[in-house]
C-alpha positions as CSV (number, residue, x, y, z in Angstrom):
1,M,0.0,0.0,0.0
2,T,1.2,3.5,-0.8
3,C,2.2,5.8,2.1
4,T,2.0,9.6,1.8
5,G,4.0,11.6,4.2
6,V,2.6,15.1,5.0
7,V,4.6,17.9,6.5
8,I,2.6,20.7,8.0
9,G,4.5,24.0,8.6
10,A,3.0,25.4,11.9
11,A,6.1,27.2,13.3
12,G,5.2,30.8,12.1
13,N,4.6,33.4,14.8
14,G,1.7,35.1,13.1
15,T,3.0,38.6,13.6
16,R,0.8,40.1,10.8
17,L,-2.3,38.7,12.5
18,G,-1.4,40.6,15.6
19,L,-3.1,38.1,18.0
20,G,0.0,37.2,20.1
21,T,-0.5,33.5,19.2
22,P,1.4,31.3,16.7
23,K,-0.7,31.5,13.6
24,A,-1.4,27.7,13.3
25,F,-3.2,27.8,16.7
26,V,-5.3,30.8,16.2
27,P,-9.0,29.8,16.7
28,L,-11.0,29.5,13.4
29,G,-14.6,28.4,13.5
30,G,-14.2,27.0,17.0
31,S,-11.0,25.0,16.2
32,A,-7.4,25.8,15.8
33,M,-6.4,26.7,12.3
34,L,-4.1,23.6,12.3
35,V,-7.1,21.3,12.9
36,H,-8.8,22.6,9.7
37,A,-5.6,22.1,7.8
38,L,-5.3,18.5,9.0
39,R,-8.9,17.8,8.0
40,G,-8.0,18.4,4.4
41,L,-5.9,15.3,4.4
42,S,-8.9,13.0,4.4
43,A,-9.0,12.3,0.7
44,I,-5.4,11.1,0.4
45,A,-5.4,7.4,-0.6
46,G,-3.5,4.7,1.3
47,D,-1.5,5.1,4.5
48,V,-0.7,8.5,5.8
49,A,2.1,9.8,8.1
50,V,2.0,13.4,9.5
51,V,4.7,15.5,11.0
52,V,3.9,19.0,12.3
53,A,6.7,21.6,12.6
54,V,5.9,23.8,15.7
55,P,7.6,26.8,17.2
56,P,10.8,25.7,19.0
57,E,10.9,25.8,22.8
58,D,7.2,26.4,22.9
59,A,5.7,23.7,25.1
60,E,2.2,25.0,24.7
61,A,2.4,25.0,20.9
62,Q,3.6,21.4,21.1
63,R,0.7,20.5,23.3
64,Q,-1.8,22.1,21.0
65,A,-0.3,20.4,17.9
66,R,-0.5,17.0,19.5
67,A,-4.1,17.8,20.5
68,S,-4.9,18.8,16.9
69,L,-3.5,15.5,15.6
70,A,-5.5,13.6,18.1
71,A,-8.7,15.5,17.1
72,V,-8.5,14.3,13.5
73,A,-6.9,10.9,13.9
74,G,-10.4,9.2,13.7
75,Q,-10.9,10.3,10.1
76,F,-8.0,8.0,9.1
77,G,-8.6,4.9,11.2
78,Q,-5.8,2.4,10.8
79,R,-4.4,4.4,7.8
80,L,-2.6,6.9,10.1
81,I,0.7,5.1,10.7
82,H,2.6,8.0,12.2
83,A,1.8,11.4,13.8
84,S,4.3,13.5,15.6
85,T,5.7,17.1,16.1
86,V,9.2,18.4,15.6
87,P,10.6,21.8,16.7
88,G,10.8,24.1,13.8
89,G,13.9,26.1,12.9
90,D,14.7,29.8,12.5
91,T,13.6,29.6,8.8
92,R,10.9,27.8,6.9
93,F,13.6,25.8,5.1
94,A,15.0,24.5,8.4
95,S,11.5,23.7,9.7
96,V,10.5,21.7,6.6
97,R,13.9,19.9,6.5
98,A,13.5,18.8,10.2
99,A,9.9,17.6,9.5
100,V,10.9,15.7,6.3
101,D,13.7,13.9,8.2
102,A,11.2,12.8,10.9
103,L,8.9,11.0,8.4
104,P,9.0,7.2,8.2
105,D,11.2,5.8,5.5
106,R,8.3,3.9,3.8
107,C,6.7,7.1,2.6
108,D,7.0,7.2,-1.2
109,V,5.5,10.7,-1.6
110,V,5.8,13.8,0.6
111,L,3.3,16.7,0.6
112,V,4.5,19.9,2.2
113,H,1.6,22.2,3.4
114,D,1.2,25.5,5.2
115,A,-1.2,25.4,8.2
116,A,-2.1,28.9,7.2
117,R,-3.8,27.5,4.1
118,A,-6.4,26.0,6.4
119,L,-9.4,25.7,4.1
120,T,-7.6,23.9,1.3
121,P,-10.1,21.3,0.0
122,P,-9.3,17.6,0.4
123,E,-9.4,17.0,-3.4
124,V,-6.3,19.3,-3.8
125,F,-4.3,17.0,-1.5
126,A,-5.4,13.9,-3.5
127,R,-4.8,15.6,-6.8
128,V,-1.2,16.6,-5.9
129,A,-0.3,13.2,-4.4
130,D,-1.7,11.3,-7.4
131,A,0.1,13.6,-9.9
132,V,3.5,13.0,-8.1
133,R,3.0,9.2,-8.4
134,E,2.0,9.5,-12.0
135,S,4.8,11.8,-13.1
136,N,7.6,11.2,-10.5
137,C,8.0,15.0,-10.6
138,G,7.5,17.8,-8.1
139,I,3.9,19.0,-8.3
140,V,2.7,22.5,-7.4
141,P,-1.0,23.5,-7.3
142,V,-1.5,26.9,-9.0
143,L,-4.0,29.4,-10.0
144,P,-3.9,31.8,-13.0
145,V,-2.7,35.3,-12.3
146,V,-5.6,37.6,-13.0
147,D,-4.0,41.0,-12.3
148,T,-1.4,42.6,-14.6
149,L,1.9,42.5,-12.6
150,K,4.7,45.1,-12.6
151,R,8.3,44.8,-11.7
152,V,9.6,47.9,-9.9
153,N,13.0,49.1,-8.8
154,G,13.9,50.5,-5.4
155,H,12.5,53.9,-6.4
156,D,9.0,52.6,-7.3
157,N,9.7,52.9,-11.0
158,V,8.2,50.3,-13.2
159,T,11.0,48.3,-15.0
160,E,9.0,45.4,-16.6
161,T,5.6,44.1,-17.2
162,P,5.8,40.2,-17.1
163,V,3.7,38.3,-19.6
164,R,0.7,37.3,-17.5
165,S,-0.1,34.2,-19.4
166,E,3.2,32.7,-18.3
167,L,2.6,33.4,-14.6
168,R,0.9,31.3,-12.0
169,A,0.2,31.8,-8.3
170,A,1.7,28.9,-6.3
171,Q,-0.2,27.3,-3.4
172,T,0.3,24.3,-1.1
173,P,0.4,21.4,-0.6
174,Q,3.4,20.9,-2.9
175,G,4.2,17.3,-3.5
176,F,7.4,15.4,-4.3
177,P,8.9,11.9,-4.6
178,A,10.1,11.3,-1.0
179,Q,13.7,10.4,-1.5
180,A,14.3,13.1,-4.1
181,L,12.9,15.7,-1.7
182,R,15.1,14.4,1.2
183,D,18.2,14.7,-1.1
184,A,17.2,18.2,-2.2
185,Y,16.9,19.4,1.4
186,A,20.1,17.7,2.4
187,R,21.9,19.7,-0.3
188,G,19.8,22.9,-0.4
189,T,19.9,26.3,1.3
190,D,17.3,28.6,2.6
191,A,17.7,30.9,-0.3
192,A,14.8,29.2,-2.1
193,T,11.4,30.7,-1.4
194,D,9.4,27.4,-1.4
195,D,9.8,23.7,-1.5
196,A,9.4,23.5,-5.3
197,A,12.3,25.9,-5.7
198,T,14.5,23.8,-3.4
199,F,13.6,20.7,-5.4
200,A,14.3,22.4,-8.7
201,Q,17.7,23.7,-7.5
202,A,18.7,20.1,-6.9
203,G,17.8,19.2,-10.5
204,G,14.2,18.0,-10.0
205,Q,11.5,18.7,-12.5
206,V,8.4,20.6,-11.3
207,R,5.0,20.6,-12.9
208,T,1.7,22.1,-12.0
209,V,-1.9,21.0,-11.4
210,P,-5.0,23.2,-10.8
211,G,-5.2,24.7,-7.3
212,D,-8.3,26.1,-5.6
213,A,-9.4,29.6,-4.5
214,L,-10.2,28.2,-1.1
215,A,-6.5,27.4,-0.6
216,F,-5.7,31.0,0.2
217,K,-3.2,31.8,2.8
218,I,-4.5,33.4,6.1
219,T,-2.0,36.1,6.8
220,T,-3.8,39.3,7.8
221,P,-6.9,40.0,9.9
222,D,-8.9,40.4,6.7
223,D,-7.9,36.9,5.6
224,L,-9.0,35.5,8.9
225,A,-12.3,37.3,8.7
226,R,-12.8,35.9,5.2
227,A,-12.1,32.3,6.4
228,E,-14.6,32.8,9.3
229,R,-17.3,33.9,6.9
230,I,-16.7,30.9,4.7
231,L,-17.1,28.5,7.7
232,A,-20.2,30.4,8.9
233,D,-21.8,30.0,5.4
234,R,-21.1,26.3,5.5
235,A,-22.7,26.0,8.9
236,N,-25.8,27.8,7.7
237,V,-26.0,25.5,4.7
238,T,-25.7,22.4,7.0
239,T,-28.3,23.8,9.3
240,A,-30.7,24.4,6.5
241,D,-30.1,20.8,5.1
242,A,-30.7,19.3,8.5
243,A,-34.0,21.2,8.8
244,T,-35.3,19.7,5.6
245,E,-34.1,16.1,5.9
246,P,-35.3,13.4,8.2
247,E,-32.9,12.9,11.1
248,Q,-30.6,9.9,10.7
249,P,-29.2,8.3,13.8
250,G,-25.7,6.9,13.8
251,G,-25.3,3.4,12.5
252,V,-28.6,3.5,10.4
253,A,-27.9,2.7,6.7
254,R,-29.4,5.0,4.0
255,D,-29.0,4.0,0.3
256,G,-26.7,1.2,1.4
257,H,-24.2,3.4,3.2
258,P,-23.8,3.8,7.0
259,V,-24.7,7.3,8.4
260,A,-22.6,8.7,11.1
261,A,-24.3,10.4,14.1
262,T,-22.3,13.6,13.3
263,S,-20.7,14.6,10.0
264,Q,-18.2,17.2,8.9
265,L,-19.4,20.4,7.2
266,P,-19.5,20.0,3.4
267,W,-16.9,21.8,1.2
268,P,-18.7,24.4,-0.9
269,M,-18.6,23.2,-4.5
270,P,-17.6,25.6,-7.3
271,E,-20.2,26.3,-10.0
272,M,-19.1,24.9,-13.4
273,R,-20.8,25.7,-16.7
274,V,-20.3,24.5,-20.3
275,G,-21.3,26.5,-23.3
276,V,-21.4,26.1,-27.1
277,G,-21.1,28.6,-29.9
278,T,-21.1,28.6,-33.7
279,D,-20.4,31.1,-36.4
280,I,-20.3,31.2,-40.2
281,H,-19.1,33.8,-42.7
282,A,-19.1,33.9,-46.4
283,F,-16.0,34.8,-48.5
284,D,-15.5,38.4,-49.4
285,A,-12.7,39.1,-51.9
286,N,-12.7,42.8,-50.9
287,S,-11.8,42.0,-47.2
288,E,-8.7,40.7,-45.5
289,C,-8.8,37.2,-44.2
290,W,-8.6,36.8,-40.4
291,L,-9.3,33.5,-38.7
292,A,-8.7,32.6,-35.0
293,G,-6.8,35.8,-34.6
294,L,-4.4,35.1,-37.4
295,H,-3.9,37.0,-40.7
296,F,-3.9,35.0,-44.0
297,P,-2.7,37.5,-46.6
298,D,-3.1,35.2,-49.6
299,A,-6.7,34.0,-48.9
300,P,-10.0,35.7,-49.6
301,G,-11.4,37.6,-46.7
302,L,-14.7,36.9,-44.8
303,S,-17.7,39.1,-44.9
304,G,-19.1,40.8,-41.8
305,H,-19.5,44.0,-39.8
306,S,-16.2,43.2,-38.1
307,D,-13.3,41.2,-39.5
308,G,-15.5,38.1,-40.1
309,D,-13.3,35.9,-37.8
310,A,-15.7,33.0,-37.5
311,A,-13.4,31.0,-35.1
312,A,-13.0,33.9,-32.6
313,H,-16.7,34.7,-32.8
314,A,-17.7,31.1,-32.1
315,V,-15.4,31.0,-29.0
316,V,-17.0,34.3,-27.8
317,D,-20.5,32.8,-28.2
318,A,-19.4,29.6,-26.3
319,L,-18.1,31.7,-23.4
320,L,-21.1,33.9,-23.2
321,S,-23.4,30.9,-23.5
322,A,-21.7,29.2,-20.6
323,A,-22.1,32.2,-18.4
324,G,-25.7,32.9,-19.5
325,L,-24.7,36.4,-20.7
326,G,-26.3,36.4,-24.1
327,D,-24.4,36.2,-27.4
328,I,-22.0,38.2,-29.5
329,G,-24.8,39.8,-31.5
330,A,-26.5,41.2,-28.3
331,L,-23.3,42.5,-26.8
332,F,-21.4,43.7,-29.8
333,G,-24.1,44.4,-32.3
334,T,-23.6,45.3,-35.9
335,E,-25.3,48.7,-35.3
336,D,-22.4,49.7,-33.0
337,P,-19.8,51.6,-35.1
338,R,-17.1,50.9,-32.5
339,F,-16.9,47.3,-33.7
340,A,-16.8,48.0,-37.5
341,G,-13.8,46.1,-38.8
342,A,-12.8,45.1,-35.2
343,H,-10.5,42.0,-34.9
344,G,-11.4,38.9,-33.0
345,R,-9.0,39.8,-30.2
346,V,-11.2,42.8,-29.4
347,F,-14.2,40.6,-28.8
348,L,-12.3,37.9,-26.9
349,T,-10.6,40.4,-24.6
350,A,-13.9,42.2,-23.8
351,T,-15.6,38.9,-23.2
352,R,-12.9,37.7,-20.8
353,E,-13.1,41.0,-18.9
354,L,-16.9,40.7,-18.6
355,L,-16.7,37.1,-17.4
356,E,-14.1,38.0,-14.8
357,S,-16.3,40.9,-13.5
358,E,-19.0,38.3,-12.9
359,G,-16.7,36.0,-11.0
360,W,-16.1,33.5,-13.8
361,Q,-12.8,31.9,-14.6
362,I,-12.2,30.4,-18.0
363,Q,-11.1,26.8,-17.6
364,N,-10.6,25.9,-21.3
365,A,-12.1,26.3,-24.7
366,A,-12.0,24.4,-28.0
367,V,-12.9,25.5,-31.5
368,Q,-13.2,23.4,-34.7
369,V,-12.9,25.3,-38.0
370,V,-14.5,23.8,-41.1
371,C,-13.2,25.2,-44.4
372,R,-11.3,24.5,-47.7
373,R,-9.7,28.0,-47.6
374,P,-7.6,29.3,-46.1
375,R,-5.1,26.5,-45.4
376,F,-5.8,26.7,-41.8
377,G,-4.7,23.4,-40.5
378,D,-1.0,24.3,-41.0
379,R,-1.4,27.2,-38.4
380,A,-3.7,25.5,-35.9
381,S,-1.1,25.3,-33.2
382,E,-0.2,28.9,-33.8
383,A,-3.8,29.9,-33.4
384,S,-4.1,27.8,-30.2
385,A,-1.2,29.6,-28.6
386,L,-2.6,33.0,-29.6
387,L,-6.1,32.4,-28.3
388,S,-4.8,30.8,-25.1
389,E,-2.7,33.9,-24.4
390,I,-5.7,36.2,-25.0
391,L,-8.1,34.2,-22.8
392,G,-5.5,33.2,-20.1
393,A,-6.6,29.6,-20.4
394,P,-5.9,26.6,-22.7
395,V,-7.7,26.8,-26.1
396,S,-7.5,23.9,-28.4
397,V,-7.9,24.7,-32.1
398,A,-8.4,22.1,-34.9
399,A,-9.4,22.2,-38.5
400,T,-11.2,19.9,-41.0
401,T,-13.1,20.1,-44.3
402,S,-16.7,19.3,-45.1
403,D,-15.7,16.4,-47.4
404,G,-16.9,18.3,-50.4
405,L,-20.4,18.8,-49.0
406,G,-22.3,22.0,-48.5
407,F,-21.5,25.7,-48.2
408,M,-17.9,25.2,-46.9
409,A,-16.9,23.1,-50.0
410,D,-17.1,26.0,-52.5
411,T,-13.6,27.6,-52.5
412,S,-14.9,30.6,-54.5
413,N,-18.4,31.4,-53.3
414,G,-18.4,29.4,-50.0
415,G,-17.1,30.4,-46.6
416,V,-16.0,29.2,-43.2
417,F,-17.9,27.6,-40.4
418,A,-16.7,27.3,-36.8
419,F,-18.0,25.4,-33.8
420,A,-16.7,26.1,-30.2
421,T,-17.2,24.8,-26.7
422,A,-16.0,26.5,-23.4
423,C,-15.9,25.6,-19.8
424,L,-16.2,28.1,-17.0
425,I,-15.9,27.8,-13.2
426,R,-16.9,30.2,-10.4
427,Q,-15.8,29.7,-6.9
428,P,-18.3,30.0,-4.0
429,R,-18.4,33.6,-2.9
430,P,-17.2,34.1,0.7
């Protein structure tokens, strides 16, 4: 059976919270923050070993850490093969190294997690552990960077604007093959800012998996208040469910499954939507040809109020359809002179901004172009990269022909048809 070692960093003093208590032991929803972080381990498959790094020479912190481990031990049953605390060091690097060294040798994967990311959903832990075993690489859960970032010098002058599509916000737990992580920490220094950097400095490859908005780090009083609101909302949902469902005593089976006398509060599920969109434009020899954001100078153009980019317009319709926000004609109508001759990038960028203002995050999109002209298939990968950059999410672009049938088969008087799908996600609002 597999064994996942979990290191929980709980040695921070929580200065920015200003409560005079080590951050991991600050009360949150009636339990220490560390207890909530430990509950997230429940979805990890196989045996589990846990080591918590606590503030050194703090007997009360050690006591509270042991009490937190005991409070959640029941959720693992016999799968919890090791649970202990170690004194942390002067730096995060030293604390993690000490905790990794204290894990049992039989652990094949190690997850390193911050107690301050107390509401990280269980599925993130399972996702990271599974990805490490599948890839034998370091794995970091990440979220897309929404804001435009600026690099500044010591005088507050902007020196660079990094490409946002190449940036990700890293979260924890970060996962690694156990022996490779031990070797990395044995050779590393505390110059690295996180475990993935330590692993990479030792020659390890690091990949990413999707993170979760609930895995935010509780650092300031505002963060703590946000976490309290999330827990309060869960409690309200649970209370409402209990009021509408028949009471089920412990040990009574319902739908073939045993029902416990008490249950943990449910994790709020994100809202996910899928949309479809289509568009078709006839050839127009008097126009330039733009398709999926690319210019085809040697092909006949496409008719339309804008640039006639059927692929970009189909993706816009798929995104708007998923969010229930209408369609491209309603938002960017032909009667609006601002969009006369506008390129597909204009519509895609405006749609992304609208979605983000409504709380939606684009997960991915795909578009299939059906045409004989232009020779689009040769540039499909280029189009995919361009649309992915514009939308800040993966976009798959493919091309085919209509096998000599219908409107798209006519290379002189025909045109281009595009069909798109899109997936959006919206996290529960705190």
